[in-house]
TIRO-2110 file (N, C-alpha, C; in Angstrom, 1 decimal):
// TIRO-2110
-3.6, 6.7, 1.3, N, 1, A
-4.4, 6.2, 0.5, CA, 1, A
-4.3, 8.3, -0.1, C, 1, A
-5.2, 7.8, -1.5, N, 2, A
-5.4, 8.7, -2.5, CA, 2, A
-6.7, 8.2, -3.3, C, 2, A
-8.0, 8.5, -3.4, N, 3, A
-9.3, 8.4, -4.4, CA, 3, A
-9.0, 9.4, -5.8, C, 3, A
-8.2, 8.3, -6.9, N, 4, A
-8.1, 8.5, -8.4, CA, 4, A
-9.4, 8.7, -9.0, C, 4, A
-10.4, 10.1, -8.7, N, 5, A
-11.5, 9.8, -9.2, CA, 5, A
-11.8, 10.6, -10.9, C, 5, A
-12.5, 9.7, -11.7, N, 6, A
-12.5, 9.8, -13.0, CA, 6, A
-12.1, 11.5, -13.6, C, 6, A
-13.3, 12.1, -12.7, N, 7, A
-14.0, 13.3, -13.0, CA, 7, A
-12.8, 14.5, -12.6, C, 7, A
-12.1, 14.3, -11.1, N, 8, A
-12.0, 15.0, -10.3, CA, 8, A
-10.1, 14.8, -9.9, C, 8, A
-9.7, 14.0, -10.5, N, 9, A
-8.5, 13.7, -10.9, CA, 9, A
-7.9, 13.0, -9.2, C, 9, A
-6.9, 13.6, -9.0, N, 10, A
-6.0, 12.8, -7.9, CA, 10, A
-6.2, 13.7, -6.2, C, 10, A
-7.6, 13.0, -5.7, N, 11, A
-8.1, 13.5, -4.6, CA, 11, A
-7.7, 13.3, -3.4, C, 11, A
-6.8, 14.3, -2.2, N, 12, A
-6.4, 14.3, -1.3, CA, 12, A
-8.0, 13.3, -0.6, C, 12, A
-6.6, 12.9, 1.0, N, 13, A
-8.0, 11.9, 1.6, CA, 13, A
-8.7, 13.2, 2.3, C, 13, A
-8.6, 14.4, 2.4, N, 14, A
-9.2, 15.0, 3.7, CA, 14, A
-10.7, 15.6, 2.6, C, 14, A
-10.9, 15.4, 1.8, N, 15, A
-12.2, 15.9, 1.0, CA, 15, A
-13.0, 14.8, 1.3, C, 15, A
-12.5, 13.1, 1.9, N, 16, A
-13.9, 12.3, 2.1, CA, 16, A
-13.7, 11.4, 2.6, C, 16, A
-12.4, 11.2, 3.6, N, 17, A
-12.2, 10.4, 4.7, CA, 17, A
-13.3, 10.7, 6.2, C, 17, A
-13.5, 12.5, 6.1, N, 18, A
-15.1, 12.3, 7.1, CA, 18, A
-16.1, 12.3, 6.3, C, 18, A
-16.5, 11.9, 5.5, N, 19, A
-17.8, 11.5, 5.6, CA, 19, A
-17.9, 10.2, 5.3, C, 19, A
-17.1, 9.2, 4.9, N, 20, A
-16.6, 8.1, 4.9, CA, 20, A
-16.7, 7.3, 6.4, C, 20, A
-16.2, 8.4, 7.5, N, 21, A
-16.5, 8.1, 8.7, CA, 21, A
-18.1, 7.9, 9.0, C, 21, A
-18.6, 9.2, 8.6, N, 22, A
-19.9, 9.8, 9.2, CA, 22, A
-20.9, 8.4, 8.5, C, 22, A
-20.6, 7.9, 7.8, N, 23, A
-21.4, 6.9, 7.0, CA, 23, A
-21.3, 5.6, 7.0, C, 23, A
-20.1, 5.7, 7.8, N, 24, A
-19.5, 4.0, 8.2, CA, 24, A
-19.1, 3.3, 6.7, C, 24, A
-19.0, 3.9, 6.0, N, 25, A
-18.0, 3.3, 5.0, CA, 25, A
-16.7, 3.5, 5.0, C, 25, A
-16.2, 3.6, 6.1, N, 26, A
-14.4, 3.3, 6.2, CA, 26, A
-14.1, 2.7, 6.8, C, 26, A
-15.0, 1.8, 7.4, N, 27, A
-14.7, 0.4, 7.9, CA, 27, A
-14.0, -0.5, 6.2, C, 27, A
-15.0, -0.4, 5.4, N, 28, A
-15.1, -1.5, 4.5, CA, 28, A
-13.2, -0.6, 3.4, C, 28, A
-13.4, 0.6, 3.3, N, 29, A
-12.6, 0.9, 3.0, CA, 29, A
-10.6, 0.6, 3.6, C, 29, A
-10.8, 0.7, 5.1, N, 30, A
-10.4, 0.3, 5.5, CA, 30, A
-9.5, -1.0, 5.6, C, 30, A
-10.2, -2.0, 5.3, N, 31, A
-10.3, -3.3, 5.1, CA, 31, A
-9.7, -3.9, 4.4, C, 31, A
-10.4, -2.9, 3.0, N, 32, A
-9.6, -3.0, 1.6, CA, 32, A
-8.0, -2.7, 1.4, C, 32, A
-8.0, -1.6, 1.8, N, 33, A
-6.3, -0.9, 2.2, CA, 33, A
-5.5, -1.9, 2.9, C, 33, A
-6.0, -2.3, 4.2, N, 34, A
-5.0, -3.4, 4.9, CA, 34, A
-5.1, -4.9, 3.7, C, 34, A
-5.9, -5.2, 3.2, N, 35, A
-5.2, -6.2, 2.1, CA, 35, A
-4.7, -6.0, 1.2, C, 35, A
-4.5, -4.8, 0.6, N, 36, A
-3.9, -4.4, -0.8, CA, 36, A
-2.4, -4.2, -0.1, C, 36, A
-2.1, -3.7, 1.3, N, 37, A
-0.7, -3.5, 2.0, CA, 37, A
-0.2, -4.8, 1.5, C, 37, A
-0.7, -5.6, 2.2, N, 38, A
-0.3, -7.6, 2.7, CA, 38, A
-0.1, -7.8, 1.4, C, 38, A
-0.7, -7.6, 0.2, N, 39, A
-0.6, -8.0, -1.2, CA, 39, A
0.5, -7.8, -1.5, C, 39, A
0.3, -6.3, -1.7, N, 40, A
1.7, -5.2, -2.2, CA, 40, A
3.0, -6.2, -1.7, C, 40, A
2.9, -6.3, -0.1, N, 41, A
4.4, -6.7, 0.4, CA, 41, A
4.8, -8.0, 0.0, C, 41, A
3.4, -8.9, -0.1, N, 42, A
3.5, -10.4, -0.3, CA, 42, A
4.5, -10.1, -2.2, C, 42, A
3.7, -9.5, -2.8, N, 43, A
4.5, -9.1, -4.7, CA, 43, A
5.7, -9.1, -4.2, C, 43, A
5.9, -7.6, -3.5, N, 44, A
7.6, -7.4, -3.8, CA, 44, A
8.9, -8.7, -2.9, C, 44, A
7.9, -9.2, -1.9, N, 45, A
9.1, -10.5, -1.1, CA, 45, A
9.0, -11.2, -2.0, C, 45, A
8.3, -11.9, -3.2, N, 46, A
8.5, -12.7, -4.0, CA, 46, A
9.2, -12.4, -5.0, C, 46, A
9.4, -11.4, -5.5, N, 47, A
10.2, -10.8, -6.4, CA, 47, A
11.5, -10.3, -5.9, C, 47, A
11.5, -10.2, -4.5, N, 48, A
13.4, -10.2, -4.0, CA, 48, A
13.5, -8.7, -4.2, C, 48, A
12.3, -8.3, -4.1, N, 49, A
12.7, -6.4, -4.3, CA, 49, A
12.7, -6.1, -2.8, C, 49, A
13.1, -5.1, -2.2, N, 50, A
13.2, -4.3, -0.9, CA, 50, A
12.1, -4.0, -0.6, C, 50, A
11.8, -4.3, 1.2, N, 51, A
10.9, -3.9, 1.5, CA, 51, A
11.0, -3.2, 3.0, C, 51, A
9.9, -2.4, 3.2, N, 52, A
10.1, -1.6, 4.0, CA, 52, A
8.6, -1.3, 4.9, C, 52, A
8.4, -1.9, 6.5, N, 53, A
7.3, -1.3, 7.1, CA, 53, A
6.7, 0.0, 6.5, C, 53, A
5.4, -1.0, 6.3, N, 54, A
3.6, 0.5, 5.5, CA, 54, A
3.3, 0.5, 7.0, C, 54, A
2.9, 1.9, 7.5, N, 55, A
1.9, 2.2, 8.2, CA, 55, A
0.4, 2.4, 8.4, C, 55, A
-0.9, 1.6, 8.5, N, 56, A
-2.0, 1.6, 8.0, CA, 56, A
-3.0, 1.9, 9.3, C, 56, A
-3.6, 3.6, 9.0, N, 57, A
-4.7, 4.2, 9.7, CA, 57, A
-5.7, 3.3, 9.4, C, 57, A
-5.9, 3.0, 11.6, N, 58, A
-7.2, 2.3, 11.6, CA, 58, A
-8.1, 3.7, 11.9, C, 58, A
-9.1, 3.5, 11.3, N, 59, A
-10.2, 4.5, 12.1, CA, 59, A
-11.3, 4.4, 13.3, C, 59, A
-11.7, 5.6, 14.1, N, 60, A
-12.4, 5.1, 15.0, CA, 60, A
-13.5, 4.1, 15.3, C, 60, A
-13.6, 4.3, 13.9, N, 61, A
-15.6, 3.1, 13.3, CA, 61, A
-15.0, 1.6, 13.5, C, 61, A
-13.6, 1.4, 13.2, N, 62, A
-12.9, 0.1, 12.9, CA, 62, A
-13.3, 0.0, 14.0, C, 62, A
-13.0, 0.1, 15.7, N, 63, A
-12.8, 0.1, 16.8, CA, 63, A
-14.3, -0.9, 17.3, C, 63, A
-15.4, -0.6, 16.6, N, 64, A
-16.7, -0.6, 16.6, CA, 64, A
-16.9, -2.3, 16.0, C, 64, A
-16.5, -2.8, 15.8, N, 65, A
-16.5, -4.6, 14.9, CA, 65, A
-15.2, -4.9, 15.7, C, 65, A
-16.1, -6.4, 16.8, N, 66, A
-15.4, -7.0, 17.8, CA, 66, A
-14.2, -7.7, 17.0, C, 66, A
-14.3, -7.9, 15.6, N, 67, A
-13.6, -8.9, 15.1, CA, 67, A
-12.3, -8.1, 14.5, C, 67, A
-11.4, -7.1, 14.9, N, 68, A
-10.9, -6.0, 14.2, CA, 68, A
-9.4, -6.7, 14.6, C, 68, A
-8.6, -7.1, 15.5, N, 69, A
-7.9, -7.5, 15.7, CA, 69, A
-7.5, -8.6, 15.0, C, 69, A
-8.5, -9.4, 15.0, N, 70, A
-8.7, -11.1, 14.0, CA, 70, A
-8.2, -10.6, 13.1, C, 70, A
-9.0, -9.9, 12.5, N, 71, A
-8.9, -9.5, 11.0, CA, 71, A
-7.5, -9.4, 10.4, C, 71, A
-7.3, -8.3, 11.3, N, 72, A
-6.0, -7.8, 10.8, CA, 72, A
-4.8, -9.0, 10.9, C, 72, A
-4.9, -9.9, 12.2, N, 73, A
-4.1, -10.9, 12.2, CA, 73, A
-3.9, -12.2, 11.4, C, 73, A
-5.3, -11.9, 10.6, N, 74, A
-5.9, -13.3, 9.4, CA, 74, A
-5.1, -12.6, 8.1, C, 74, A
-5.7, -11.8, 8.3, N, 75, A
-5.4, -10.8, 6.9, CA, 75, A
-3.4, -10.9, 6.6, C, 75, A
-2.6, -10.3, 7.6, N, 76, A
-1.3, -10.7, 7.5, CA, 76, A
-0.3, -12.3, 7.4, C, 76, A
-1.5, -12.8, 7.9, N, 77, A
-1.0, -14.3, 8.2, CA, 77, A
-1.3, -14.8, 6.9, C, 77, A
-3.2, -14.8, 6.4, N, 78, A
-3.0, -15.1, 4.5, CA, 78, A
-2.0, -14.9, 3.6, C, 78, A
-0.7, -13.7, 3.7, N, 79, A
-0.1, -13.3, 2.8, CA, 79, A
1.2, -13.9, 3.1, C, 79, A
1.1, -14.4, 4.5, N, 80, A
2.6, -14.4, 5.0, CA, 80, A
3.4, -13.5, 5.3, C, 80, A
3.0, -12.2, 6.0, N, 81, A
3.8, -11.5, 6.3, CA, 81, A
4.1, -11.0, 7.5, C, 81, A
5.5, -10.8, 7.8, N, 82, A
5.9, -10.7, 9.6, CA, 82, A
4.9, -9.9, 9.9, C, 82, A
4.9, -10.0, 11.0, N, 83, A
3.7, -8.9, 11.5, CA, 83, A
4.5, -7.6, 11.9, C, 83, A
5.9, -7.5, 12.2, N, 84, A
6.5, -5.9, 12.1, CA, 84, A
6.4, -5.4, 11.4, C, 84, A
6.3, -6.1, 10.1, N, 85, A
6.1, -5.1, 8.7, CA, 85, A
4.9, -4.3, 8.5, C, 85, A
3.8, -4.5, 9.9, N, 86, A
2.8, -3.6, 9.4, CA, 86, A
2.3, -2.5, 10.8, C, 86, A
2.4, -1.4, 10.4, N, 87, A
2.4, -0.8, 11.7, CA, 87, A
1.1, -0.1, 11.2, C, 87, A
0.3, -0.1, 12.6, N, 88, A
-1.0, -0.1, 13.1, CA, 88, A
-1.1, 1.2, 13.7, C, 88, A
-1.7, 2.3, 12.7, N, 89, A
-1.8, 3.7, 13.2, CA, 89, A
-3.3, 4.1, 14.2, C, 89, A
-3.1, 4.7, 15.4, N, 90, A
-4.7, 5.0, 15.9, CA, 90, A
-4.8, 6.3, 16.4, C, 90, A
-5.5, 7.2, 16.4, N, 91, A
-5.7, 8.3, 16.6, CA, 91, A
-5.6, 8.2, 18.3, C, 91, A
-5.4, 9.1, 18.8, N, 92, A
-5.9, 9.9, 20.3, CA, 92, A
-7.1, 9.7, 20.4, C, 92, A
-8.4, 10.6, 19.9, N, 93, A
-9.5, 10.7, 19.4, CA, 93, A
-10.3, 9.4, 19.6, C, 93, A
-10.1, 8.4, 18.8, N, 94, A
-10.4, 6.8, 18.9, CA, 94, A
-10.3, 6.5, 20.4, C, 94, A
-8.9, 6.2, 21.3, N, 95, A
-9.2, 5.7, 22.4, CA, 95, A
-10.0, 6.6, 23.5, C, 95, A
-10.2, 7.7, 23.1, N, 96, A
-11.2, 8.4, 24.0, CA, 96, A
-12.5, 7.9, 23.8, C, 96, A
-13.2, 7.3, 22.6, N, 97, A
-14.5, 6.9, 22.4, CA, 97, A
-14.7, 6.0, 23.1, C, 97, A
-13.8, 4.9, 23.3, N, 98, A
-13.8, 3.8, 24.3, CA, 98, A
-12.9, 3.0, 24.1, C, 98, A
-12.3, 3.5, 25.5, N, 99, A
-10.9, 2.9, 25.7, CA, 99, A
-10.7, 1.9, 26.4, C, 99, A
-11.8, 1.2, 26.7, N, 100, A
-11.2, -0.7, 27.7, CA, 100, A
-11.4, -1.1, 26.2, C, 100, A
-12.3, -1.1, 25.0, N, 101, A
-12.2, -1.8, 24.4, CA, 101, A
-10.9, -1.8, 23.1, C, 101, A
-10.7, -0.7, 22.8, N, 102, A
-9.9, 0.1, 22.3, CA, 102, A
-8.4, -0.6, 22.7, C, 102, A
-7.8, -0.4, 24.0, N, 103, A
-7.2, -1.1, 24.7, CA, 103, A
-6.6, -2.5, 24.8, C, 103, A
-7.9, -2.9, 24.7, N, 104, A
-8.1, -4.4, 24.8, CA, 104, A
-7.7, -5.1, 23.2, C, 104, A
-8.3, -4.5, 22.4, N, 105, A
-7.7, -4.8, 20.7, CA, 105, A
-6.1, -4.0, 20.4, C, 105, A
-5.8, -3.1, 21.4, N, 106, A
-4.3, -2.6, 20.9, CA, 106, A
-3.4, -3.7, 21.3, C, 106, A
-3.9, -4.7, 22.5, N, 107, A
-2.6, -5.3, 23.4, CA, 107, A
-2.7, -6.5, 22.8, C, 107, A
-3.7, -7.0, 21.9, N, 108, A
-3.8, -8.3, 21.2, CA, 108, A
-3.3, -8.0, 20.3, C, 108, A
-2.9, -7.0, 19.3, N, 109, A
-2.2, -6.3, 18.4, CA, 109, A
-0.5, -6.6, 18.7, C, 109, A
-0.7, -5.5, 19.3, N, 110, A
0.7, -5.6, 19.8, CA, 110, A
1.5, -7.1, 20.5, C, 110, A
0.5, -7.8, 21.2, N, 111, A
1.2, -9.1, 21.8, CA, 111, A
1.4, -10.2, 20.8, C, 111, A
0.9, -9.8, 19.3, N, 112, A
0.9, -10.4, 18.0, CA, 112, A
2.3, -9.7, 17.0, C, 112, A
2.8, -9.0, 17.4, N, 113, A
3.7, -8.7, 17.0, CA, 113, A
3.7, -7.3, 15.8, C, 113, A
2.5, -6.8, 16.0, N, 114, A
2.6, -5.2, 15.3, CA, 114, A
2.8, -4.2, 16.1, C, 114, A
3.1, -3.4, 15.2, N, 115, A
4.0, -2.2, 15.5, CA, 115, A
2.6, -1.0, 15.9, C, 115, A
2.5, -0.5, 16.9, N, 116, A
1.4, 0.2, 17.0, CA, 116, A
2.3, 2.1, 17.1, C, 116, A
1.6, 2.4, 16.5, N, 117, A
1.7, 4.0, 16.2, CA, 117, A
0.2, 5.0, 17.0, C, 117, A
0.5, 6.1, 17.9, N, 118, A
0.0, 6.8, 17.6, CA, 118, A
-0.4, 7.7, 17.0, C, 118, A
-0.9, 7.9, 16.3, N, 119, A
-1.4, 9.0, 15.3, CA, 119, A
-1.3, 10.6, 15.8, C, 119, A
-1.2, 11.5, 14.9, N, 120, A
-1.5, 13.0, 15.3, CA, 120, A
-1.1, 13.4, 17.2, C, 120, A
-0.3, 12.6, 17.3, N, 121, A
-0.2, 13.7, 18.9, CA, 121, A
0.2, 15.1, 18.8, C, 121, A
-0.5, 15.7, 19.8, N, 122, A
0.1, 17.2, 19.7, CA, 122, A
-1.7, 17.8, 19.1, C, 122, A
-2.7, 17.4, 18.4, N, 123, A
-3.4, 17.6, 17.5, CA, 123, A
-4.7, 18.3, 17.8, C, 123, A
-4.7, 17.3, 19.2, N, 124, A
-5.9, 18.1, 19.8, CA, 124, A
-5.4, 18.0, 21.5, C, 124, A
-6.3, 17.4, 22.5, N, 125, A
-6.3, 17.6, 23.6, CA, 125, A
-5.3, 16.4, 24.4, C, 125, A
-4.0, 16.5, 23.8, N, 126, A
-3.3, 15.4, 24.1, CA, 126, A
-3.2, 15.0, 25.7, C, 126, A
-3.4, 13.7, 25.8, N, 127, A
-3.8, 12.7, 27.5, CA, 127, A
-2.5, 12.0, 27.9, C, 127, A
-1.8, 12.0, 29.1, N, 128, A
-0.6, 11.5, 29.6, CA, 128, A
-1.2, 10.1, 29.7, C, 128, A
-2.5, 9.8, 30.0, N, 129, A
-3.2, 8.6, 30.9, CA, 129, A
-3.3, 7.7, 29.4, C, 129, A
-3.3, 8.5, 28.3, N, 130, A
-3.2, 7.4, 26.7, CA, 130, A
-2.0, 6.7, 27.1, C, 130, A
-0.7, 7.2, 27.5, N, 131, A
0.4, 7.0, 26.7, CA, 131, A
0.8, 5.8, 27.4, C, 131, A
0.2, 6.5, 29.2, N, 132, A
0.2, 5.0, 29.8, CA, 132, A
-0.7, 3.6, 29.8, C, 132, A
-1.5, 4.2, 29.4, N, 133, A
-2.5, 2.8, 29.3, CA, 133, A
-2.3, 2.1, 27.8, C, 133, A
-2.3, 2.4, 26.9, N, 134, A
-1.8, 1.5, 25.7, CA, 134, A
-0.3, 1.3, 25.6, C, 134, A
-0.2, 0.4, 25.3, N, 135, A
0.8, -0.5, 24.4, CA, 135, A
1.5, -0.2, 23.3, C, 135, A
2.1, 1.2, 23.0, N, 136, A
2.3, 2.1, 22.0, CA, 136, A
3.9, 1.9, 21.9, C, 136, A
4.2, 1.7, 20.6, N, 137, A
5.7, 1.8, 19.8, CA, 137, A
6.3, 3.1, 19.4, C, 137, A
5.5, 4.1, 18.9, N, 138, A
5.9, 4.7, 18.2, CA, 138, A
4.5, 6.3, 18.5, C, 138, A
5.3, 7.3, 19.0, N, 139, A
4.3, 8.4, 18.4, CA, 139, A
5.1, 9.5, 17.3, C, 139, A
4.0, 10.0, 16.6, N, 140, A
3.8, 10.7, 15.5, CA, 140, A
3.2, 12.0, 16.0, C, 140, A
4.4, 12.8, 15.7, N, 141, A
3.9, 13.9, 16.3, CA, 141, A
3.3, 14.9, 15.3, C, 141, A
2.0, 15.6, 15.6, N, 142, A
1.3, 16.1, 14.9, CA, 142, A
2.3, 17.2, 13.9, C, 142, A
1.9, 17.8, 12.8, N, 143, A
2.4, 18.5, 11.8, CA, 143, A
2.4, 19.8, 12.2, C, 143, A
1.5, 19.8, 13.1, N, 144, A
0.7, 21.6, 14.1, CA, 144, A
2.5, 21.7, 14.8, C, 144, A
2.5, 20.6, 15.5, N, 145, A
4.0, 21.3, 16.5, CA, 145, A
5.0, 21.5, 15.8, C, 145, A
5.5, 20.6, 14.5, N, 146, A
6.6, 21.4, 13.8, CA, 146, A
6.3, 22.6, 12.5, C, 146, A
5.2, 22.9, 12.4, N, 147, A
4.6, 24.2, 12.3, CA, 147, A
4.7, 25.8, 13.3, C, 147, A
4.1, 25.3, 14.0, N, 148, A
4.3, 26.2, 15.3, CA, 148, A
5.8, 25.8, 16.2, C, 148, A
6.8, 25.3, 15.4, N, 149, A
7.7, 25.2, 16.6, CA, 149, A
8.4, 26.8, 17.0, C, 149, A
8.1, 27.5, 17.6, N, 150, A
9.3, 29.1, 18.1, CA, 150, A
10.0, 28.8, 19.4, C, 150, A
10.9, 27.9, 19.4, N, 151, A
11.7, 27.5, 20.6, CA, 151, A
12.4, 28.7, 21.3, C, 151, A
12.6, 30.0, 20.0, N, 152, A
13.0, 31.3, 21.1, CA, 152, A
12.2, 32.1, 21.8, C, 152, A
10.9, 31.8, 21.3, N, 153, A
9.9, 32.2, 22.2, CA, 153, A
9.6, 31.6, 23.7, C, 153, A
10.0, 30.4, 24.2, N, 154, A
10.6, 30.0, 25.6, CA, 154, A
9.7, 29.2, 25.5, C, 154, A
8.6, 28.4, 24.6, N, 155, A
7.5, 27.8, 24.4, CA, 155, A
8.2, 26.5, 24.0, C, 155, A
9.2, 25.6, 24.3, N, 156, A
9.5, 24.7, 23.1, CA, 156, A
9.1, 23.0, 23.6, C, 156, A
7.4, 23.4, 22.9, N, 157, A
6.5, 22.1, 23.1, CA, 157, A
6.8, 20.9, 22.5, C, 157, A
7.5, 21.5, 21.0, N, 158, A
8.3, 20.4, 20.4, CA, 158, A
9.2, 19.7, 20.4, C, 158, A
10.6, 20.0, 21.4, N, 159, A
11.6, 19.5, 22.1, CA, 159, A
10.7, 18.4, 23.6, C, 159, A
10.5, 18.8, 24.3, N, 160, A
9.4, 18.5, 25.2, CA, 160, A
8.6, 17.5, 24.7, C, 160, A
8.3, 17.0, 23.6, N, 161, A
7.0, 16.2, 23.1, CA, 161, A
8.0, 14.7, 22.9, C, 161, A
9.3, 15.0, 22.1, N, 162, A
9.8, 14.3, 22.0, CA, 162, A
10.7, 13.7, 23.3, C, 162, A
11.3, 14.7, 24.4, N, 163, A
11.9, 13.9, 25.7, CA, 163, A
10.3, 13.0, 25.9, C, 163, A
9.2, 13.6, 26.2, N, 164, A
8.2, 12.4, 26.6, CA, 164, A
8.6, 11.1, 25.8, C, 164, A
8.0, 11.0, 24.6, N, 165, A
8.6, 10.0, 24.1, CA, 165, A
9.5, 9.3, 24.1, C, 165, A
10.6, 9.9, 24.6, N, 166, A
12.0, 8.9, 25.0, CA, 166, A
11.9, 8.7, 26.7, C, 166, A
11.4, 9.4, 27.2, N, 167, A
11.0, 8.9, 28.5, CA, 167, A
10.2, 8.0, 28.9, C, 167, A
9.5, 7.6, 28.0, N, 168, A
8.4, 6.2, 28.0, CA, 168, A
8.7, 4.8, 26.8, C, 168, A
9.8, 5.3, 26.2, N, 169, A
10.4, 3.9, 25.2, CA, 169, A
9.7, 4.2, 23.7, C, 169, A
9.6, 5.4, 23.3, N, 170, A
8.5, 5.4, 22.4, CA, 170, A
9.2, 6.1, 21.0, C, 170, A
9.5, 5.5, 20.0, N, 171, A
10.3, 6.2, 18.9, CA, 171, A
9.2, 7.0, 18.4, C, 171, A
9.7, 8.0, 17.8, N, 172, A
8.8, 9.5, 17.4, CA, 172, A
9.1, 9.5, 15.8, C, 172, A
7.9, 9.9, 15.3, N, 173, A
8.0, 10.1, 14.3, CA, 173, A
7.6, 11.8, 13.8, C, 173, A
8.3, 12.3, 12.9, N, 174, A
7.4, 14.0, 12.9, CA, 174, A
7.2, 13.9, 11.8, C, 174, A
5.3, 14.2, 11.1, N, 175, A
4.6, 14.5, 10.5, CA, 175, A
4.9, 15.8, 10.0, C, 175, A
4.7, 15.2, 8.4, N, 176, A
4.3, 17.1, 7.8, CA, 176, A
5.8, 18.1, 7.7, C, 176, A
7.1, 17.6, 7.9, N, 177, A
8.3, 18.4, 7.1, CA, 177, A
8.4, 18.4, 6.0, C, 177, A
8.7, 19.9, 5.6, N, 178, A
8.5, 20.5, 4.5, CA, 178, A
10.0, 20.9, 3.7, C, 178, A
10.8, 21.5, 5.0, N, 179, A
12.0, 22.3, 4.7, CA, 179, A
13.3, 21.7, 5.4, C, 179, A
14.3, 22.2, 4.9, N, 180, A
15.6, 22.0, 5.5, CA, 180, A
15.5, 22.1, 6.6, C, 180, A
15.4, 23.2, 7.0, N, 181, A
15.9, 23.6, 8.6, CA, 181, A
14.3, 23.4, 9.7, C, 181, A
13.4, 22.4, 9.3, N, 182, A
12.6, 21.8, 9.8, CA, 182, A
13.5, 20.6, 10.2, C, 182, A
13.9, 20.1, 8.9, N, 183, A
14.5, 18.7, 9.3, CA, 183, A
15.5, 18.7, 9.7, C, 183, A
16.6, 19.8, 9.9, N, 184, A
17.9, 20.1, 10.8, CA, 184, A
17.5, 20.1, 12.3, C, 184, A
16.3, 20.8, 12.5, N, 185, A
15.4, 21.5, 13.8, CA, 185, A
15.3, 19.6, 14.3, C, 185, A
14.4, 18.6, 14.0, N, 186, A
14.1, 17.8, 14.4, CA, 186, A
15.4, 16.8, 14.6, C, 186, A
16.5, 16.8, 13.7, N, 187, A
17.4, 16.0, 13.8, CA, 187, A
18.1, 16.3, 15.1, C, 187, A
18.6, 17.9, 15.3, N, 188, A
18.7, 18.1, 16.4, CA, 188, A
18.5, 17.6, 17.9, C, 188, A
17.3, 17.8, 17.4, N, 189, A
16.1, 17.5, 19.0, CA, 189, A
16.2, 15.7, 19.2, C, 189, A
16.8, 14.9, 18.1, N, 190, A
17.1, 14.0, 18.6, CA, 190, A
15.5, 12.8, 18.2, C, 190, A
14.9, 13.2, 17.0, N, 191, A
13.6, 12.2, 16.4, CA, 191, A
14.1, 11.3, 15.5, C, 191, A
13.2, 10.8, 15.5, N, 192, A
14.1, 8.9, 15.5, CA, 192, A
13.3, 8.9, 13.6, C, 192, A
12.7, 9.7, 13.1, N, 193, A
12.3, 9.3, 12.0, CA, 193, A
11.4, 10.8, 11.4, C, 193, A
11.3, 10.9, 10.2, N, 194, A
11.1, 12.2, 9.5, CA, 194, A
10.6, 12.5, 8.0, C, 194, A
9.1, 12.0, 8.4, N, 195, A
8.4, 12.5, 7.3, CA, 195, A
7.6, 13.4, 6.5, C, 195, A
7.3, 13.6, 5.2, N, 196, A
6.8, 14.9, 4.3, CA, 196, A
7.8, 15.2, 3.2, C, 196, A
6.6, 16.0, 2.7, N, 197, A
7.1, 16.7, 1.3, CA, 197, A
8.5, 17.0, 1.1, C, 197, A
9.6, 17.2, 2.2, N, 198, A
10.6, 17.6, 2.3, CA, 198, A
11.2, 16.3, 1.3, C, 198, A
11.0, 14.8, 1.9, N, 199, A
11.2, 13.7, 0.9, CA, 199, A
10.5, 13.5, -0.1, C, 199, A
9.1, 13.6, -0.1, N, 200, A
8.3, 12.8, -1.1, CA, 200, A
7.3, 13.1, -1.0, C, 200, A
6.5, 13.5, -1.7, N, 201, A
4.9, 13.7, -1.8, CA, 201, A
4.2, 12.5, -2.5, C, 201, A
3.0, 12.2, -2.5, N, 202, A
2.3, 11.0, -2.1, CA, 202, A
2.5, 10.7, -3.3, C, 202, A
2.8, 9.5, -3.4, N, 203, A
3.1, 8.5, -4.7, CA, 203, A
2.5, 7.5, -5.0, C, 203, A
2.5, 7.1, -6.5, N, 204, A
1.8, 6.2, -6.6, CA, 204, A
2.8, 4.5, -6.5, C, 204, A
2.2, 3.0, -6.3, N, 205, A
2.6, 2.3, -6.2, CA, 205, A
4.0, 2.1, -7.1, C, 205, A
4.0, 2.0, -8.5, N, 206, A
4.6, 2.1, -9.6, CA, 206, A
6.1, 2.8, -8.9, C, 206, A
5.7, 3.9, -8.5, N, 207, A
6.5, 5.3, -8.0, CA, 207, A
7.5, 4.7, -7.1, C, 207, A
6.7, 4.1, -5.9, N, 208, A
7.3, 4.0, -4.8, CA, 208, A
7.9, 3.1, -4.7, C, 208, A
7.5, 2.1, -6.2, N, 209, A
8.8, 0.8, -6.0, CA, 209, A
10.1, 1.7, -6.7, C, 209, A
10.2, 2.5, -7.5, N, 210, A
11.3, 3.3, -7.9, CA, 210, A
12.2, 3.9, -6.7, C, 210, A
11.0, 4.3, -6.0, N, 211, A
11.5, 5.8, -5.3, CA, 211, A
12.3, 3.9, -4.3, C, 211, A
12.3, 3.2, -3.6, N, 212, A
13.3, 2.3, -2.5, CA, 212, A
13.9, 1.8, -3.4, C, 212, A
14.1, 1.6, -4.4, N, 213, A
15.2, 1.3, -5.6, CA, 213, A
16.5, 2.0, -5.5, C, 213, A
15.9, 3.6, -5.6, N, 214, A
16.6, 5.1, -6.4, CA, 214, A
17.3, 4.8, -4.8, C, 214, A
16.8, 4.9, -3.2, N, 215, A
17.4, 5.0, -2.3, CA, 215, A
18.0, 4.0, -1.3, C, 215, A
17.4, 3.1, -2.3, N, 216, A
18.5, 1.8, -1.5, CA, 216, A
19.9, 1.7, -0.4, C, 216, A
END
C-alpha cells in the first residue's frame, strides 16, 4: 500500500502508517484496502486472468473491533473470493497486546480457510509462545534477519529461524531480499518463498497485472 500524494508523490507507508495507528484511522484504511483486494481479485477472476494469493496486513488497532473476523469473512463472501486466496498478516507485537482476543479472532479466520501469516518475525523479541498459541501457516522473516546474516561468525540465526518454522509446520517467507547472494543463500537454507526488490519494487495495480502475465 502506497499513498500517491498530489504534492509529495509516491509515499512510503513508513511515513504515515504510524500516525494512522495513533489516531485510529488505520482501521478505516485497512478495511478499505481489504475490500479493494477482494474487488480486484473478483475483477481478475471474471476476466479469466491469472490470480495469486494476496497478503493483507492487519493492524493491532483492528483487533479492538469485535467484528474483525466477521468483517473479513463477509467481505470475502460478498465478492465470492475463495478464502485461501486471502492471507492475513499479523505482527507479534499485536499478539502481545491482547493475546486472548487475537487468538480467538485468528482461530475463527483460520477455521474459515484464510491463511494466517506471522509478520516481521525476528524484528523484536520473538516469543516461542506466540508460535505455540496461534494457528499460524506462514512465518515471514523480517528483513533484519537477512541483512544481519553472517554465518561465518558462528551465529546462524537465519538458519535457526527457518529450521524452527519447519519444525512447527510453517512455510517461510523472507522479506527484503535485494541481491542474488541473499536469494541463493535462502534457497540453500530451504526458505519456501522470497520477496523483495530483487524481484520487484512496489508497483501499481496495472503493472501488477502485467507482471503476473509476463511471469506466468
